[in-house]
C-alpha positions as protocol buffer text, in pm:
chain_id: "A"
residue {
  index: 1
  type: CYS
  ca { x: -5689 y: 4881 z: -772 }
}
residue {
  index: 2
  type: ARG
  ca { x: -5740 y: 4821 z: -1148 }
}
residue {
  index: 3
  type: ASP
  ca { x: -6091 y: 4979 z: -1133 }
}
residue {
  index: 4
  type: VAL
  ca { x: -6189 y: 4736 z: -855 }
}
residue {
  index: 5
  type: LEU
  ca { x: -6283 y: 4855 z: -506 }
}
residue {
  index: 6
  type: ILE
  ca { x: -6136 y: 4639 z: -229 }
}
residue {
  index: 7
  type: GLN
  ca { x: -6243 y: 4684 z: 132 }
}
residue {
  index: 8
  type: LEU
  ca { x: -5956 y: 4675 z: 381 }
}
residue {
  index: 9
  type: VAL
  ca { x: -6036 y: 4621 z: 750 }
}
residue {
  index: 10
  type: ASP
  ca { x: -5763 y: 4744 z: 986 }
}
residue {
  index: 11
  type: THR
  ca { x: -5798 y: 4523 z: 1293 }
}
residue {
  index: 12
  type: PRO
  ca { x: -5661 y: 4585 z: 1643 }
}
residue {
  index: 13
  type: PRO
  ca { x: -5315 y: 4435 z: 1704 }
}
residue {
  index: 14
  type: VAL
  ca { x: -5303 y: 4079 z: 1833 }
}
residue {
  index: 15
  type: SER
  ca { x: -5115 y: 4041 z: 2161 }
}
residue {
  index: 16
  type: GLN
  ca { x: -5074 y: 3778 z: 2430 }
}
residue {
  index: 17
  type: THR
  ca { x: -5418 y: 3866 z: 2568 }
}
residue {
  index: 18
  type: PRO
  ca { x: -5715 y: 3656 z: 2450 }
}
residue {
  index: 19
  type: ILE
  ca { x: -5841 y: 3743 z: 2101 }
}
residue {
  index: 20
  type: GLU
  ca { x: -6194 y: 3879 z: 2083 }
}
residue {
  index: 21
  type: PRO
  ca { x: -6430 y: 3636 z: 1903 }
}
residue {
  index: 22
  type: TYR
  ca { x: -6532 y: 3901 z: 1650 }
}
residue {
  index: 23
  type: LEU
  ca { x: -6170 y: 3930 z: 1536 }
}
residue {
  index: 24
  type: VAL
  ca { x: -6152 y: 3556 z: 1470 }
}
residue {
  index: 25
  type: ASN
  ca { x: -6474 y: 3583 z: 1268 }
}
residue {
  index: 26
  type: TYR
  ca { x: -6328 y: 3872 z: 1066 }
}
residue {
  index: 27
  type: VAL
  ca { x: -6029 y: 3661 z: 973 }
}
residue {
  index: 28
  type: ARG
  ca { x: -6225 y: 3345 z: 895 }
}
residue {
  index: 29
  type: THR
  ca { x: -6462 y: 3528 z: 659 }
}
residue {
  index: 30
  type: ALA
  ca { x: -6198 y: 3742 z: 486 }
}
residue {
  index: 31
  type: ASP
  ca { x: -6109 y: 3683 z: 122 }
}
residue {
  index: 32
  type: LEU
  ca { x: -5747 y: 3757 z: 211 }
}
residue {
  index: 33
  type: VAL
  ca { x: -5553 y: 3824 z: 532 }
}
residue {
  index: 34
  type: VAL
  ca { x: -5256 y: 4061 z: 518 }
}
residue {
  index: 35
  type: LEU
  ca { x: -5013 y: 4015 z: 808 }
}
residue {
  index: 36
  type: ALA
  ca { x: -4778 y: 4307 z: 876 }
}
residue {
  index: 37
  type: PHE
  ca { x: -4417 y: 4214 z: 952 }
}
residue {
  index: 38
  type: ASP
  ca { x: -4185 y: 4497 z: 1064 }
}
residue {
  index: 39
  type: GLY
  ca { x: -3856 y: 4422 z: 892 }
}
residue {
  index: 40
  type: SER
  ca { x: -3669 y: 4665 z: 1121 }
}
residue {
  index: 41
  type: SER
  ca { x: -3776 y: 4499 z: 1447 }
}
residue {
  index: 42
  type: ASP
  ca { x: -3587 y: 4216 z: 1617 }
}
residue {
  index: 43
  type: ASP
  ca { x: -3919 y: 4123 z: 1781 }
}
residue {
  index: 44
  type: ALA
  ca { x: -4099 y: 4076 z: 1449 }
}
residue {
  index: 45
  type: PRO
  ca { x: -4026 y: 3702 z: 1403 }
}
residue {
  index: 46
  type: ASP
  ca { x: -4159 y: 3607 z: 1747 }
}
residue {
  index: 47
  type: ASP
  ca { x: -4445 y: 3859 z: 1739 }
}
residue {
  index: 48
  type: THR
  ca { x: -4567 y: 3739 z: 1400 }
}
residue {
  index: 49
  type: LEU
  ca { x: -4532 y: 3375 z: 1501 }
}
residue {
  index: 50
  type: ASN
  ca { x: -4740 y: 3454 z: 1810 }
}
residue {
  index: 51
  type: VAL
  ca { x: -5020 y: 3585 z: 1588 }
}
residue {
  index: 52
  type: VAL
  ca { x: -5008 y: 3270 z: 1374 }
}
residue {
  index: 53
  type: GLN
  ca { x: -5016 y: 3044 z: 1681 }
}
residue {
  index: 54
  type: GLN
  ca { x: -5298 y: 3231 z: 1851 }
}
residue {
  index: 55
  type: PHE
  ca { x: -5522 y: 3189 z: 1548 }
}
residue {
  index: 56
  type: GLU
  ca { x: -5418 y: 2826 z: 1505 }
}
residue {
  index: 57
  type: ALA
  ca { x: -5533 y: 2765 z: 1864 }
}
residue {
  index: 58
  type: ARG
  ca { x: -5871 y: 2888 z: 1739 }
}
residue {
  index: 59
  type: LYS
  ca { x: -5865 y: 2650 z: 1441 }
}
residue {
  index: 60
  type: THR
  ca { x: -5779 y: 2924 z: 1193 }
}
residue {
  index: 61
  type: LEU
  ca { x: -5471 y: 2856 z: 979 }
}
residue {
  index: 62
  type: PHE
  ca { x: -5291 y: 3121 z: 774 }
}
residue {
  index: 63
  type: ASP
  ca { x: -5205 y: 2952 z: 445 }
}
residue {
  index: 64
  type: LEU
  ca { x: -5167 y: 2974 z: 66 }
}
residue {
  index: 65
  type: ASP
  ca { x: -5539 y: 2937 z: -3 }
}
residue {
  index: 66
  type: THR
  ca { x: -5878 y: 2923 z: 166 }
}
residue {
  index: 67
  type: GLY
  ca { x: -6060 y: 2601 z: 250 }
}
residue {
  index: 68
  type: TYR
  ca { x: -6115 y: 2346 z: 523 }
}
residue {
  index: 69
  type: ASP
  ca { x: -5813 y: 2148 z: 638 }
}
residue {
  index: 70
  type: GLU
  ca { x: -5829 y: 1801 z: 483 }
}
residue {
  index: 71
  type: SER
  ca { x: -5703 y: 1632 z: 799 }
}
residue {
  index: 72
  type: ASP
  ca { x: -5945 y: 1815 z: 1031 }
}
residue {
  index: 73
  type: PHE
  ca { x: -6259 y: 1979 z: 897 }
}
residue {
  index: 74
  type: THR
  ca { x: -6299 y: 2184 z: 1215 }
}
residue {
  index: 75
  type: LYS
  ca { x: -5995 y: 2386 z: 1101 }
}
residue {
  index: 76
  type: LEU
  ca { x: -6020 y: 2654 z: 834 }
}
residue {
  index: 77
  type: ARG
  ca { x: -5728 y: 2762 z: 616 }
}
residue {
  index: 78
  type: VAL
  ca { x: -5738 y: 3129 z: 512 }
}
residue {
  index: 79
  type: ARG
  ca { x: -5551 y: 3275 z: 214 }
}
residue {
  index: 80
  type: THR
  ca { x: -5278 y: 3500 z: 358 }
}
residue {
  index: 81
  type: LEU
  ca { x: -5016 y: 3748 z: 242 }
}
residue {
  index: 82
  type: ILE
  ca { x: -4733 y: 3885 z: 458 }
}
residue {
  index: 83
  type: ALA
  ca { x: -4645 y: 4251 z: 404 }
}
residue {
  index: 84
  type: VAL
  ca { x: -4282 y: 4293 z: 511 }
}
residue {
  index: 85
  type: THR
  ca { x: -4251 y: 4666 z: 586 }
}
residue {
  index: 86
  type: ARG
  ca { x: -3925 y: 4860 z: 627 }
}
residue {
  index: 87
  type: SER
  ca { x: -3771 y: 4590 z: 409 }
}
residue {
  index: 88
  type: SER
  ca { x: -3457 y: 4797 z: 339 }
}
residue {
  index: 89
  type: ALA
  ca { x: -3362 y: 4798 z: 708 }
}
residue {
  index: 90
  type: VAL
  ca { x: -3041 y: 4623 z: 803 }
}
residue {
  index: 91
  type: ASP
  ca { x: -3104 y: 4250 z: 864 }
}
residue {
  index: 92
  type: SER
  ca { x: -3466 y: 4272 z: 744 }
}
residue {
  index: 93
  type: GLN
  ca { x: -3420 y: 3964 z: 525 }
}
residue {
  index: 94
  type: THR
  ca { x: -3254 y: 3778 z: 811 }
}
residue {
  index: 95
  type: ARG
  ca { x: -3543 y: 3856 z: 1045 }
}
residue {
  index: 96
  type: PHE
  ca { x: -3801 y: 3743 z: 794 }
}
residue {
  index: 97
  type: GLY
  ca { x: -3597 y: 3432 z: 717 }
}
residue {
  index: 98
  type: LEU
  ca { x: -3605 y: 3343 z: 1084 }
}
residue {
  index: 99
  type: PHE
  ca { x: -3982 y: 3372 z: 1089 }
}
residue {
  index: 100
  type: GLN
  ca { x: -4006 y: 3149 z: 782 }
}
residue {
  index: 101
  type: GLU
  ca { x: -3801 y: 2883 z: 962 }
}
residue {
  index: 102
  type: LEU
  ca { x: -4035 y: 2898 z: 1262 }
}
residue {
  index: 103
  type: ALA
  ca { x: -4365 y: 2924 z: 1076 }
}
residue {
  index: 104
  type: PRO
  ca { x: -4572 y: 2603 z: 1048 }
}
residue {
  index: 105
  type: ARG
  ca { x: -4630 y: 2655 z: 672 }
}
residue {
  index: 106
  type: GLU
  ca { x: -4517 y: 2871 z: 384 }
}
residue {
  index: 107
  type: ILE
  ca { x: -4696 y: 3203 z: 341 }
}
residue {
  index: 108
  type: PRO
  ca { x: -4628 y: 3430 z: 41 }
}
residue {
  index: 109
  type: ALA
  ca { x: -4476 y: 3770 z: 115 }
}
residue {
  index: 110
  type: VAL
  ca { x: -4423 y: 4109 z: -46 }
}
residue {
  index: 111
  type: HIS
  ca { x: -4133 y: 4331 z: 67 }
}
residue {
  index: 112
  type: LEU
  ca { x: -4212 y: 4702 z: 93 }
}
residue {
  index: 113
  type: GLU
  ca { x: -4107 y: 5053 z: 185 }
}
residue {
  index: 114
  type: LEU
  ca { x: -4447 y: 5215 z: 232 }
}
residue {
  index: 115
  type: HIS
  ca { x: -4317 y: 5572 z: 217 }
}
residue {
  index: 116
  type: HIS
  ca { x: -4234 y: 5503 z: -150 }
}
residue {
  index: 117
  type: ALA
  ca { x: -4519 y: 5537 z: -400 }
}
residue {
  index: 118
  type: ASP
  ca { x: -4400 y: 5237 z: -604 }
}
residue {
  index: 119
  type: SER
  ca { x: -4415 y: 5015 z: -294 }
}
residue {
  index: 120
  type: CYS
  ca { x: -4773 y: 5124 z: -223 }
}
residue {
  index: 121
  type: GLU
  ca { x: -4866 y: 5039 z: -581 }
}
residue {
  index: 122
  type: LEU
  ca { x: -4689 y: 4703 z: -547 }
}
residue {
  index: 123
  type: LEU
  ca { x: -4893 y: 4627 z: -236 }
}
residue {
  index: 124
  type: ARG
  ca { x: -5220 y: 4716 z: -409 }
}
residue {
  index: 125
  type: THR
  ca { x: -5133 y: 4503 z: -710 }
}
residue {
  index: 126
  type: THR
  ca { x: -5019 y: 4207 z: -499 }
}
residue {
  index: 127
  type: ILE
  ca { x: -5336 y: 4216 z: -288 }
}
residue {
  index: 128
  type: TYR
  ca { x: -5551 y: 4217 z: -602 }
}
residue {
  index: 129
  type: GLU
  ca { x: -5358 y: 3933 z: -763 }
}
residue {
  index: 130
  type: SER
  ca { x: -5367 y: 3731 z: -440 }
}
residue {
  index: 131
  type: LEU
  ca { x: -5748 y: 3743 z: -438 }
}
residue {
  index: 132
  type: GLY
  ca { x: -5765 y: 3533 z: -755 }
}
residue {
  index: 133
  type: LEU
  ca { x: -6012 y: 3768 z: -926 }
}
residue {
  index: 134
  type: ILE
  ca { x: -6068 y: 3876 z: -1284 }
}
residue {
  index: 135
  type: ARG
  ca { x: -6235 y: 4193 z: -1409 }
}
residue {
  index: 136
  type: VAL
  ca { x: -6534 y: 4148 z: -1640 }
}
residue {
  index: 137
  type: TYR
  ca { x: -6714 y: 4440 z: -1803 }
}
residue {
  index: 138
  type: THR
  ca { x: -7076 y: 4442 z: -1922 }
}
residue {
  index: 139
  type: LYS
  ca { x: -7279 y: 4639 z: -2170 }
}
residue {
  index: 140
  type: ALA
  ca { x: -7641 y: 4643 z: -2278 }
}
residue {
  index: 141
  type: PRO
  ca { x: -7728 y: 4521 z: -2631 }
}
residue {
  index: 142
  type: GLY
  ca { x: -7686 y: 4797 z: -2887 }
}
residue {
  index: 143
  type: GLN
  ca { x: -7481 y: 5022 z: -2657 }
}
residue {
  index: 144
  type: ALA
  ca { x: -7115 y: 5116 z: -2692 }
}
residue {
  index: 145
  type: ALA
  ca { x: -6856 y: 4931 z: -2484 }
}
residue {
  index: 146
  type: VAL
  ca { x: -6731 y: 5135 z: -2188 }
}
residue {
  index: 147
  type: TYR
  ca { x: -6452 y: 4983 z: -1983 }
}
residue {
  index: 148
  type: LYS
  ca { x: -6555 y: 5118 z: -1644 }
}
residue {
  index: 149
  type: GLU
  ca { x: -6699 y: 4970 z: -1322 }
}
residue {
  index: 150
  type: PRO
  ca { x: -6619 y: 4603 z: -1389 }
}
residue {
  index: 151
  type: PHE
  ca { x: -6752 y: 4308 z: -1196 }
}
residue {
  index: 152
  type: ALA
  ca { x: -6476 y: 4136 z: -998 }
}
residue {
  index: 153
  type: VAL
  ca { x: -6543 y: 3761 z: -1014 }
}
residue {
  index: 154
  type: PRO
  ca { x: -6329 y: 3458 z: -923 }
}
residue {
  index: 155
  type: ALA
  ca { x: -6099 y: 3331 z: -1197 }
}
residue {
  index: 156
  type: GLY
  ca { x: -6274 y: 3050 z: -1383 }
}
residue {
  index: 157
  type: SER
  ca { x: -6618 y: 3212 z: -1355 }
}
residue {
  index: 158
  type: THR
  ca { x: -6872 y: 3155 z: -1630 }
}
residue {
  index: 159
  type: VAL
  ca { x: -7133 y: 3369 z: -1803 }
}
residue {
  index: 160
  type: GLU
  ca { x: -7388 y: 3225 z: -1560 }
}
residue {
  index: 161
  type: THR
  ca { x: -7172 y: 3334 z: -1263 }
}
residue {
  index: 162
  type: LEU
  ca { x: -7170 y: 3687 z: -1402 }
}
residue {
  index: 163
  type: ALA
  ca { x: -7548 y: 3683 z: -1445 }
}
residue {
  index: 164
  type: GLU
  ca { x: -7584 y: 3577 z: -1081 }
}
residue {
  index: 165
  type: CYS
  ca { x: -7381 y: 3882 z: -977 }
}
residue {
  index: 166
  type: ILE
  ca { x: -7629 y: 4106 z: -1157 }
}
residue {
  index: 167
  type: HIS
  ca { x: -7952 y: 3948 z: -1027 }
}
residue {
  index: 168
  type: GLN
  ca { x: -8074 y: 3597 z: -952 }
}
residue {
  index: 169
  type: ASP
  ca { x: -8385 y: 3647 z: -1167 }
}
residue {
  index: 170
  type: PHE
  ca { x: -8163 y: 3733 z: -1460 }
}
residue {
  index: 171
  type: VAL
  ca { x: -8003 y: 3388 z: -1447 }
}
residue {
  index: 172
  type: GLU
  ca { x: -8336 y: 3217 z: -1517 }
}
residue {
  index: 173
  type: ARG
  ca { x: -8408 y: 3443 z: -1816 }
}
residue {
  index: 174
  type: LEU
  ca { x: -8056 y: 3428 z: -1962 }
}
residue {
  index: 175
  type: ARG
  ca { x: -8052 y: 3290 z: -2319 }
}
residue {
  index: 176
  type: PHE
  ca { x: -7699 y: 3362 z: -2438 }
}
residue {
  index: 177
  type: ALA
  ca { x: -7420 y: 3618 z: -2425 }
}
residue {
  index: 178
  type: LYS
  ca { x: -7181 y: 3787 z: -2666 }
}
residue {
  index: 179
  type: VAL
  ca { x: -6819 y: 3820 z: -2558 }
}
residue {
  index: 180
  type: TRP
  ca { x: -6535 y: 4044 z: -2674 }
}
residue {
  index: 181
  type: GLY
  ca { x: -6198 y: 3955 z: -2525 }
}
residue {
  index: 182
  type: LEU
  ca { x: -5830 y: 3877 z: -2564 }
}
residue {
  index: 183
  type: ASP
  ca { x: -5895 y: 3503 z: -2603 }
}
residue {
  index: 184
  type: GLY
  ca { x: -6003 y: 3546 z: -2964 }
}
residue {
  index: 185
  type: HIS
  ca { x: -6372 y: 3619 z: -2917 }
}
residue {
  index: 186
  type: ASP
  ca { x: -6501 y: 3923 z: -3103 }
}
residue {
  index: 187
  type: GLY
  ca { x: -6872 y: 3946 z: -3035 }
}
residue {
  index: 188
  type: GLN
  ca { x: -6906 y: 3569 z: -3056 }
}
residue {
  index: 189
  type: GLN
  ca { x: -7226 y: 3421 z: -2917 }
}
residue {
  index: 190
  type: VAL
  ca { x: -7165 y: 3188 z: -2622 }
}
residue {
  index: 191
  type: GLY
  ca { x: -7369 y: 2990 z: -2373 }
}
residue {
  index: 192
  type: ARG
  ca { x: -7403 y: 3026 z: -1999 }
}
residue {
  index: 193
  type: ASP
  ca { x: -7120 y: 2776 z: -1936 }
}
residue {
  index: 194
  type: HIS
  ca { x: -6862 y: 2981 z: -2125 }
}
residue {
  index: 195
  type: VAL
  ca { x: -6558 y: 3057 z: -1905 }
}
residue {
  index: 196
  type: LEU
  ca { x: -6472 y: 3427 z: -1883 }
}
residue {
  index: 197
  type: HIS
  ca { x: -6126 y: 3584 z: -1887 }
}
residue {
  index: 198
  type: GLU
  ca { x: -5961 y: 3896 z: -1750 }
}
residue {
  index: 199
  type: GLY
  ca { x: -6089 y: 4209 z: -1928 }
}
residue {
  index: 200
  type: ASP
  ca { x: -6375 y: 4044 z: -2119 }
}
residue {
  index: 201
  type: MET
  ca { x: -6663 y: 4262 z: -2233 }
}
residue {
  index: 202
  type: VAL
  ca { x: -6990 y: 4073 z: -2204 }
}
residue {
  index: 203
  type: GLU
  ca { x: -7330 y: 4151 z: -2351 }
}
residue {
  index: 204
  type: LEU
  ca { x: -7601 y: 3942 z: -2182 }
}
residue {
  index: 205
  type: HIS
  ca { x: -7923 y: 3853 z: -2364 }
}
residue {
  index: 206
  type: ALA
  ca { x: -8235 y: 3744 z: -2179 }
}
């Protein structure tokens, strides 16, 4: 999506049987969890709530963002998105509304019809935006700018963060960078603490 490769791991379904430890580890280390909610199924509210509760019993909380729970640092909150499939089915909104009433916390959702190309694109875009990433392009000094194969870094990342993505040794040798971007920079020289923005082109000098 948007020139960025995102790895999706399709896990086995969660049922009433005990969850395998590896599956809990997958969820706890994921950048984003996507829960599938079948909008055409009367069982979807209870089934999805069961998934949420099973992971909560293992101190893993589906939530708006990732981080340790402030009231109990043994619990980990994981950034989550709910994909409501078959959203045009009769009573789909009612079913999802029931789940929202039962759920312990608010989780953002995207409503889809996955046999439609525009819905698939919406899902890709929503996943990317939910990750909180920006695309940053790089070029070598003296070379033309080519907007391909960007680095995907967390929003708020600096020039130093970008250098770390390239190689740790490069960070120590980094002197300055030149940045071209939508925020007004046009080849302006900046330091390692300069905050990068979506679509910036960066030329690192060591």
